[in-house]
N, C-alpha and C positions, 0 to 999 in steps of 0.2 A: 395643582395650583401653579407650579412652575411652567407647565405646558400652556395653561390658560394665559398666564402673563406674557409668555413669549409670543403666542399667537396675536395677542392684542398689540404688542410692540411691532410685530411684523405688519399687521394691518395699518398701524400708524405710519410706518416708514413708506408703505405704498401710497397712503393718502397724501403724504408730504410731497409727492411728485407733482401735485397740483400747484405748489408754491412757485412764484417767480420772485426771487429775492433781489434786494437792491444791488445794482451793478450787473444784473443778468447772470448771477451765479447759478449753477445747476443745483437742484434740490438734493437732499441726502438720498443715497441709494441703500437698499437693504443689503446685508452681507451676501457675498457671492454664493451661488448655488441654490438660492431659494426659488422653488418652483411654485406655481399657483396652488397646487393641491398637496405639495410636499409638506411634511411636518417640519416646523422650524427647529433650528439647532438651539436647544434650550440653553446650553452653556454660552453661546455667543450673544444671546439677547438678554440674559439676566444681567443686572447692573454689576459692574466690577469697579464702580466709583460712585460717589453720591450723584444722583440723577433726579431730574424733575420731568414729569410727563403731563401733557395735555390730555384730559379724559374726554374724548370726542364721541358724541352720540349722533350728531348731525353733520354728515360730511360736507353739506353745502356751506357750513360756517368756516371751513378750512380755506384760508387765503392769507396772503401777506397783509399785515396791518397797515403798511405804508404804501405799497404799490399793488393795486388790484391786478389779478392775473387774468380776469375775464375768461375763466374756464367755463365750459358747459355746465349748466346746473345739474346737480345730483339730487335725485329724489330718494326718500326712504330714511330709515333710522338704523343705527348700528347697535345691535344687541348680541353679545356684550360689546361695550364701547372699545374703540381703538385707543392706543396710547402712543402719542407722538412725542418723541424725546425733544426737550426744549434746549435751545442754545444757551450756553453759559457765558456770562460776561466777566465774572470775577470769582476767584477762589483763594481762600486763606486758611491754612491748616496749622494748628498748634498742637504739639504733642508733649505732655508732661510725663516723664517716666520716673517711677519710684522703684528702683531695683530692690530695695529692702523689703518691698511688699509684692514684687513681681507684677506690678500693675501700671498701666498707662492710661491717662485721661486724655481724650482727644476732643478738640474743639474745632469744628469746621464752619467757616462762614462762606457763603456762596451767593451769587446773584444770577438768576436766570431771567429770561424775558419770554413772554408768550408770543413767539414770532410767527405762529402758524394759524392765528385766528384773526378774522377781521375785527376792527375796533368797534363795530356795532353789535358784536356778539360776545358772549361769555361762556365759560366752561369750568368745570372743576379741574384742579391741577393736583398731581400726586407726586410727593417727594419721597424717594426711596433711598435709604442709606445702608449699604452693606457694612457691617461691623466686623472687626477682626476676631481673634481667638477669644471665645467665651465673652463676646461683647454684650454689654448691658446698657440700655439707654439711660441717660441721666437728665435729659431735658431737651426741649426744642422750642424755638421761637421763630415764627414766620411773619413777615410784614408785607402786605400788599396794599399800596396806596395808603389810605387812612385807617386800615383795619389791621390789627395785630392779633396773632394766634399764639398761645402759649400752652405747653403741657403743664398739668397741675395734678398732684397726687392728693387725694382726699381719703378719709376713712370711709369704709363701706357702710358704716352706720350713720354717717353724717349726711342726712338727707336735706339739711337746710343750707349747706354751704353753697351749692350752686344748683341751678335747674338743669337736669340732664335730659338731652334730647333723645329720641328713640333711634335716630339715625346714627351710624357708626362713622368715626373719623379715622378708620383704618387701624393700625397697630403693628403686628408683625406679619410681613409677607411670608416669611419662614423664620426659623429660629434666629438667624444672624442678620435678617434684613428688616430694619425698622421702616415703617411706611406711614405717611401722613397725608391726608386729603384736605386740600384747601378749596372751599366752595366758591363758585361764581367769580372767577378771575376774568377781567375784561381783556380782550385781545390787545396786544402791544404793551401790556403792563409789565413792570419788573417785579420779581419775587425775591425778597431778601430773606435768607434763612440762616439761622445759627443752630447747629445740632451738636450736642455733647453726649459722649458715651465713654464707657471704660472698657478696657480689654486687657487680657493677660499678656505679659511678656513671655516670649518663647525662650526656651533654654535648651542648648544642644552642645555637648562636649565643652562645657565651660564658658560658652558664649551666651549672653543675653541678647535678645533681638526683639524689635517691634516690627510688625508687618501690617500696613494699613491699605485697604483697597483704594487705589488711586489711578486706575486706568480708564481714561475717558475715551469713548469712541469718537471717530473722526467727525461724525455728523453733529456733535454738540459744539463744534468750533464756529463762532460767528465769522463774518467776513473780515479779514485782517485790515482791509483798507478803511473800514468804517468803525471798527472797534479795536482798541488797544487791550491786549490780554496781559494782565499782570498776575503772576503766580507767586505766592508767598508761602513759605514753609518755615515754621519756627519750632525748634526742638530743645527741650530742657531735660537734662538727665541728672537725677540725684541718686548717686550710687549707694549712699547710706553707709559706706565704709571708707576708712582712711587709707586703704591699700591702693596700689597703683591700678589705674583704669586704662586699658588699652583699647583704642578704637580699631574695629575690625573691618568696617566698610559701610557704605551708604549708597542708596540708589540715585540720589539727587545731589548736586554739587553744594553741599553745606559748608559754610565758613564758621569757624569757631569765633564767637564774639567775646566770651568771657569764661573764666574758670576760677571759682572761689571754693576752696576746700573740696567737698564731695559734689559740688554743683557745677555743671557745665552747660553753656548755652550756645546753640548753633542757629544759623539763619541762612535761608536761601530766598532771594527776592530778585525777580527778573521779569522783563517783558518778553513774552514767548510768542512764537509763531503759532504753535498748537499746544493744547493742554497736554498734561502728562499722559504718556502711554504706558507707564509702568507703575506698579505699586510702590508706595513709599516704604522703604526698609532701612533700618539702621541697626548695627550690631556692635557690641563691645564686650570686653571680658574683664573680669576682676581677677588679678593674679593671686592665686592661692595654691601653694604646693600641697597642702593637706586640708583636712576638714577644718573649716573656720566658720565664724559667724559673728553676730552682734545682736544688740537689743535696741530698738527704737522706742522712745518714750514720749508721750504727749500728755500734758496735764488736762484734766477735764475742764470743759467750758460750761458757761451758763446754759447754753442750748442743748447740752448733752443729756440723754435720758438717764445716764448713770453718773453719780457723783464721784465714782472711783476713777483713777487715772488709767490710761490705756498704754499697752505695750504691744510690740510685734517682734518676735524672735525669728531670725533667719539663720539657717545653717547651710553653708555651701559645701558640696561634696569635694571640691578641690580638684587639682590636676594630677594627683598622685596615681599613677597607673597600676601600682602593685597592691592597692587596697583590695583585699579579697572580698568577694561577694559570698554571702551565706549559701551553703548547699540547701536545696529546698525539696520538699515533697508537695507536688501541685495536684489539685483536683479541680478540673473544669466542670462546672455545673451549667448546662445549656438548656434553655427553654426550647422545646420542639413542638409546642402547641400549634394548632391549625393557623393561628394568626401570624405565624412566622414564615408562611409560605412565600416562595418567590425570592426576591433579592435579599431580604434580611437573613434567611437561613443560609443562603449561599455565601454571603459576605462573612457571616460569623464563622462558617466552616473554613473559609480561606484564611481568616485571621488566626484561628486556633491551629491550623496546619503550620503556619509560619511560626507561631509561638512555640510549638513543639520542637521545631528545628532549631530554635534558639536555646533550648535547655542544654545544660552542660553535663558532661559525664560525672556521675556521682549523684545526680538528681533523680527523683522518682516522680511518676505521674499516673493519673487515671482520668477518665472522662465519664461523666454521668449525664444522661439526657433525661428530661422529664416532660411529661404532659399529664394525661390521666394515669400513665404507668411510668415505671422507673426502669431504665436500662443502663448498664455499666459496661464499659469496654473490658474491664477485668474484675475479678473478684477481690483483687488486692492491688497494692501499689506496684507498678512496673518500673524496673530500673531503666534509665534512659540508654538506649543504643539504637543503631540504625534500623535493625529489624523490628524492634518494638514500635518505633515511630512510624515505620511503613505500615505495620499492621493496624496501628491506631487510625492512620489516614484512610486506609481501606475500610475500616469499620465505620468511620464517619460517613463515607460515601454511601454506605448501605443503610445506616441507621438515622442519619439526619433527615428524617421525613416529617414534614409539618402536618400534624394531625392531633386531635384530642384537645383537652382542656389544660388548665394551669394549676399545678400543685407544688408550692415551694418548700413546704415543711419537710416532706419525706426525702427529697434529694439533699437537703442540708444535713439531716440526721445521718444519711448514708455517707456523706463526705466526712462528717465528724468521726464516724465509726472507722472509715478507711484510714484516717489520720491518727487514730489512737496509738498506732505504732509507726512513727514517722522516720525511723532509722537514724535518729540523732541529726535530723535536718530541721530546717525551719518550715513548719507546715503552713500551707497557703491554700485558700479556697477562692476560686474566681467564679462568681455568679453572673450569668448573662440572662436577662429576661426582658420581655416586652409587655408584661401584663401585671395586673394588681390582683391581690387575693384579700379575703375578708379578715384573716387572722394575723395581719402584719404586726400589730402592736404586740400580740402574744409571742410572735416569733422573736422580736427584739428582746423582750424581757427574758424569755427562755434561754436564748443564746448568750445574753450577758451573764446570766448565772452560770451556764456551762463553761464559758471561757474563763470566768473568774476562778472557778474550781480547778481548772487545768494549769493555772499558774503562768509564769512568765513566758513559757514557750508554747502557749496556747495557739491554735490555728489563727492565722491572719485572714480576714475576710475582705476581699475587694469586690465591688459590685459595679455592674455596667447596665445602664438602662437604655432601651431601644424605643424610640418614638414617644408619644405623649400619653399613651394609655397606662403605662406603669407609674407607680407612685415613686417619684424621684426622691422625695423626702424620706421615705422608708429605706430606699437603697442608700441614701447618704448617711442615715443614722446607723444602718447595719454596718457600713464600712467604718464609721467612727467607733462603734463598739468593738469591732474586730481589728482595730489598729491598721486598717487597710486603706485603700484608695477608691474613690468613686469617680466615675465619668459617665458620659452619655453621648448618644448620637441621635439627632432628630431628623436626619434624612438618610436614605439608604446609601448614597454615594460616599458618605463619611464614615460608615461603620467600620470598615476594615482598617483604615488608617488610625482612627481614634482608639480602636481596640488594641492595636499593636503598641501605641504610645502608653496606654493604660497598663498593659501587661509588662512592658519594659520598666516602667516606673515602679511597679509593685514587686517585681521579681528580682530586681538587682539591689537587694538590701545589703547595706554595709554596716549599719549601726542599729541595734534593737534596744527596746526597753529604755527609751530616753526619759530622763527625769531632770527637772530643774528645781533645785532647792533654794527658795528665796524666803522661806517662812521665818528664818532667824531675823531678817531685817524688815519684813512686811507683816502687817496684821492679816492681810488677805492677799493671796496670789492665786488667781483663778484663770485657767485657759478656757477658750470658747468651746473646743471640741471635747468629747468624752474622755479620750485618751490621746496622748501625743503619738502620732504615727511613727513607724520606723523610717529611717533615713535611706534614701535611694542614691545609687551612684549616678543616676541619670538626671536627677532633678533636685533643686534645692528644697529645703523643708521650711515652711512658714507656719508659725504658731502665734495667734493673737490672743489677747485676754485683758483682764482688768486686775489692778492691784490697789491696795490702800496702805499708805505709809511711805517710807523712803527706801529706794533701791540703792545698793552700794555701787561703786564705780565699775565693779566687775561681777558678773554672774558666771556660773559654771554649769554646762550641760553634761550630764554623765550618761553613759550607755555601754553596750557590750559589742565587741567586734566578733567576727566569724570564728575566731579561736577561743571565744568566751573570755578574753581578757577585757578589762575595763578601760574605757577611754574617757578623758575629761577634756572638754572643749571650752576655752576661755571666751567669754562674751562681754565685750566692752559695752557699757550702757551709754547711749547718746540721747540727750534731750534735744529734740529737733523742733525747728520752727518753720522750715521751708516745706516740709511734707505734711499736709493736713491728714493725719492718720485716721481721724474720725470719718472723713469722706472716702479716703482710699480703701479702708477696710469695711465700709458700711455694707456692701453687697455680700461679702464673705460672712460677716457677722449675722446678717439677716437670714442667709441660707441655713446656717447652723442653728440659730435661735428658732427658726420656723420648724426645722426637723425636731428640735426638743419640744416645742409647743405642740406639734402634732402627736408625738409619742406620749407626752404627759397629759395632753388635753388641758393645758394650763392657760387660763384666760389672761393672767398677768404677763406671761411670755408673749402671747399674741398682741397685747397692747404695746409691749416693748418693740416688737417688729413693726407695728403700725406707726409708732412714733419715729423710729429710724427711717421708715419709708417716706413719711411726709416731710421730715426735716431735710432729707437728702434728695428728694425727688426721684427715688428709685421705686419702681413697681414692686408690689409684694402680694401675697395671698390674702392679706387682711386690709388692703386698700384698693382703690381703683384709680386709674389714670384717665383724665379727661383733657379735652382741648378747649381751652377758654378763648372766647372771642371778645376783643375789646375794640371799640370804635374810638379813634383818636381824632382830635381837631386842633388846628393851630391856634395859638393864643396871642398872636400879635406879630407884626413885622419885625419888631425889635428882638423878638425871641423866636425868630424863624428857625425851624428845625426842631424846636422843643415842642413836645406834644403833651396833651393831658387826656385821660380817659373821659369818654363821653358816655353818659348813662344810657342804658337801653331805653328806647322810646316806648316800648310796650312791655309791661310786667309779665305778660303771658309768653313772651318770646323766649325760647330756650337759649341759655347763655353758654352751654357747654355740650360737646359731643363726646361720647365715650370712646376710648381706644381699647380694643380687645386683643386678647392673645398675648399679653405681656407677662402673664404669670403661668406657671406650670400646672397648677392644680394638684390635687392629692390622688391622682390616678383615677381610673375608670373601671371599677369592678364589673359593671354590667357589660361594657364593651369587651372586657376580657372573657367573661363567661360566654358571650356570643361569638368569640373568636373573630372579631372585626379586624380587618387588615389595614385600615386607613389611619393608623396612629402615627404615620410619617407624613411630613409636609409634602413629599413628592410622590405619594401613592394615593390612590383613590379606589375605594371599593366599588365594583360594578353594581349598578342598580338597574332594575327591570325597566323603569320608565325611561332611562337613558337609551337602552337598547331599542325600546319601542320608538322613541323619537328618531333614532338613527335609521331604523328600518323604514318608517313612514316617510321621512324627509330625505333619504339618500338619493333616490331617483329625481324627485322634484327639485332638490337643491342643485343638482348638476344641470338640470334644464334651466333653472332660474339664473345660474351663474353666466349663462351665455348671452343674456340680454338685460338691460337695465329696466327699472320700473316704468319709466316714461315711454320707452319703446313698446313695452307690453301693453300699456294703456292705449297708445295710439293705434296699435294693431287691432285691439279689441273693438275700438270705436268704429272701425271700418268693416267689421264682420257683418254678414247678414244673419238672420235668426237661425237658419239651418246650421250654419258654421258654428255659431255660439253653442247650440245644443250639442253638436259633436264634441266640441272642446270640453264642455262640462262632463260629458260621458267619459272622455279619455281621462280627465283628472280623477273622476270617481274610480275608474278601473285601476289607475296607478295607486291611489290610496288603498284600494282593496288588496292589491298585490303587496304593498308595504306592510299592511296589517297581517297578511298571511305569512310573510317572511318572519315578522316579529313573533307571531304565535308559534311558528315552527321552532324558532330558537328557544323560546321559553319551554315548550313541551319537551324538547330534546335535551334539556339541562343547561341550555346556554345562559339562563338567568342567574346561575350561580347559587341558587337556594333550593330548599327542599319543598317549598310550597308552589 
């Protein structure tokens, strides 16, 4: 998908050479190094800032809307269409950071204009927004002329809410790229867009930071003499703590406008020559010498699905360097089924090799691989030393071979048996898989019973999902039951980095068996997760939930340190108004409730998730997201600028188009059993018909590239009958040779299948 998108943009940049812009400016040029038949650089053409593209199928329509270029006519159609990046006239970015929940809500307002299409023609336009860390779309609104488009979340069972068209209005280009297609935009028109999404704050060595893709390529800059470019960035930080907040750095020249208690406001507004060429980043730290935290409280509202009040507890690891990390006994369980072949298994092997090197003296480890069979590095836990790690890496090089099916039960049982004697360390299981199995609910119930029987030092289970074919809600629930951590990678390029972050977070435990006793003051005090996870030295801990009654001014979180001494952490209770906890925590709550609903098959929990989804406009497994179209009309000169919805002229006309790919689903057991390898956004399983098309069309396409359609037609019109017969025979021979090449590949195993 990334390659297809990049090729379409490359074609669009080549098409834009036809433009003659006002003032005689040169058209945008493709990035240096692009050859006619060379594969495009995927990384350079994927958007690294919010972008809009003209979807062009007819190259003859490409022209300046104001100054005709009088270029030679182009015949034919483009299939797939080319994507021409549109010039941007305005951009306004607002970022609201809630450090107490480690979440940022981003609102982007931008205006593009369709500068590459003559005013007598129209085309679809595609808006693509790259979101930051664990980004989740919250809503989008696009206005073109008198037509407005809005995303809307409806219940999957609500068939009467809107009429759904069969066509798709885009969705996710890949997991972190939201895409929206606006139909039939006339050349020269402006496109006004407002996109909202949430993303996680990053945390490293005591510093919180936000990182938003904001690098605009040079070719989206309109001419400076004709358009004034105004860039505005507004940042609001609510630390949620009364301690000192230290600013660590920013990518853009922000000025502090106000500071009230825990809330700080910054602004950057300027007329710029070119749009930003670097991501927007902002970092700050909350001074804390030791483990600290707090409780944010929000009263329930009338629109809330639950009449109980909401809380969010956050625990910061602090800057104390001598806080000891638990010694650990680690068992890696790695899926080596046939679907892991290629980049996935190589990246997983590299990540585990690095993780092994980060283990400390006194730790123990083992590695278990599984497909149809089970293989272990050692029959027991190995003590960490240079020789053992070297042997383990050599063993992985020999045994990490992708083949066979997927069986998760037996390797989990094997890991539990290995950790039955953990040498007075904290036992930990790290499960990595890209597939789904049929008995996942039974696995959760069985492990919950087993871990409960083993007591407070039971093995911690952390899970990592690869691609879209595994059941991420099963993995999330398994990690919740095992007091561990869940993470995932949806493209092969991010596997190694995300796995290392996941391992570091889960393996640097400083406080275990955390409990919060509030039952003396509250009738009900319930956390959203199954159990409170252990606290890491690398990342803050956030726990949300509901309570009924009144909380005291101070709560205490209790747990155990590595020397098994008890620690008590004072948590000040703050009743907040500036942070909308119900909206900030909605995505996290929906994920946990969905995992619980999946495990228990509880319809009431499913309805709770659906209500949260529709109220907050966040996609879920039990709702669907559509793009509503509203026609607006002016209602008088005195109220110019104010608009009102205009009813559809035809009751049969569809009023909404579906947006797909916004939910994860509950895994794909059938794809896992067939060992399909296309569960990643950037990989695609080879298919026989594609090979056939390439074999047949390879030679002919190279010939066709040498001349345009009109030249070919003119040439044919001047041929005599004998020459035409010879040409037909030559084409038939070329087609036969292409078919012969294709059949040879299929017969020799090139088709990638057994049939």
